[in-house]
N, C-alpha and C positions, 0 to 999 in steps of 0.2 A: 504494500499500497504506501503510497508515496502525497504524501501532505503537499498543498497548494501554497500560495505565500500569503493570499486569503483566507484559506483556516488556521495560520500558522498562527497571522494579524487575529482574528477570533478569540482563536483559544488562551497568546497572551493579553487581551483587552478581560476577561472570563476569569484569569489569575491575577490581574490589575490587583483591587483590592483588595487581597489579600496579602499580594505583595509590600503593600503601602502601610498593610498593619503592620508584618512583619519590622518595616523598616521603621517605626514611627519608631513601635519596642529598643527595636536594639541604639536611637540615636536618641532614645530621649534617658535611657539606663548607662550608656555611655560617654554621653556629655552633657548633661540637668547640668553645670553650669549656663552651658552656651547654647541651652535650648527654653530655661525660664524664664526667662522672658517671654516666649513666645504662651497665647494661649489656644486653646483646643485647637480651632480655627483657621490661625496664622500656620501656627505647626500640617497641617495636613497640607494648608495650601506650599505652605514652602519645602515639602516631597514633594507631592505634583507635578510645581514648576520646577525638582532639582532631576526626576526622572524623565519628564518628557527633550531638558533640558542634554545629562547624560546621552537618553536615550542620537540626540539631532550629535552625536560626534562616534553615533555604532552599539553604545554600554547595552547590554538586555540580560545578560548574567543579572540575578540578588545582588552577589554580592558587589558586583561590581556598581552597581547600583544604588547599592545604600556606603558604599566605599567616596562615593561621586556626592552624596547629600553630605555625609557627613564631610568632607574638607570642604564644601558652601555653611557649615554650622561655625569651627573651625577656622580657617581657614579666610578669604569673602566668598560671599554666590555669587563673586562673577572670577575666580581662581583658576578656571577654563581657555579664560581670557590673555592668562598669561603667556607669550609666543613659544615657549620650547613645551608645556605642561600640555601646548594647545596643540601642537607639533604630535609631540607623543601622543596624544589620546586618540587623533587620525591616523595616526600607522600602524597598519598591522600588526597580530601578535607575533611573537619574533621570535625562536627558540624555547617554543614551549609554555611562554609568561601566558603573563592573566593578561589584561589591558594594566593594568592597576602595577603588580609589580616591572611592566612595560616601565609606563611614569617614574614608576620610585624609583628604577636603577637607573634612569636615566638622565633625571633630575640633578641640582645639586641644594645646598640653604639658602643657596642666593635668588636659585627660581622662584622656591615657596617666600621670602622677603618681600621679594616684587611680586608675588601675590595676594598678598594679607596689607597688600599698599589697594589693591582694584578695588 
């Protein structure tokens, strides 16, 4: 059986609310001081917008989406606009690395400092 793109998109859309709940739990649990100022609706918007933004870079795995949103709340909502980070997010995964590993391996502290200023 072969799935078509439309079928895959429909499955992802159906799984999205569950994924958002798991990501929210992860973010609230691991980054309480960075998320404390958000009310419930605002945090839901941050997560939904973060998923959309992450998907624009080709990210789709829940782990990658959660990492992306964690970077938005801990570094900068626009961290992905930093040139090195943006380039690495858009490069195909290499050598068996996940996107997250690829970005972390390819950046330096100075890249993250610049990202925090965005």
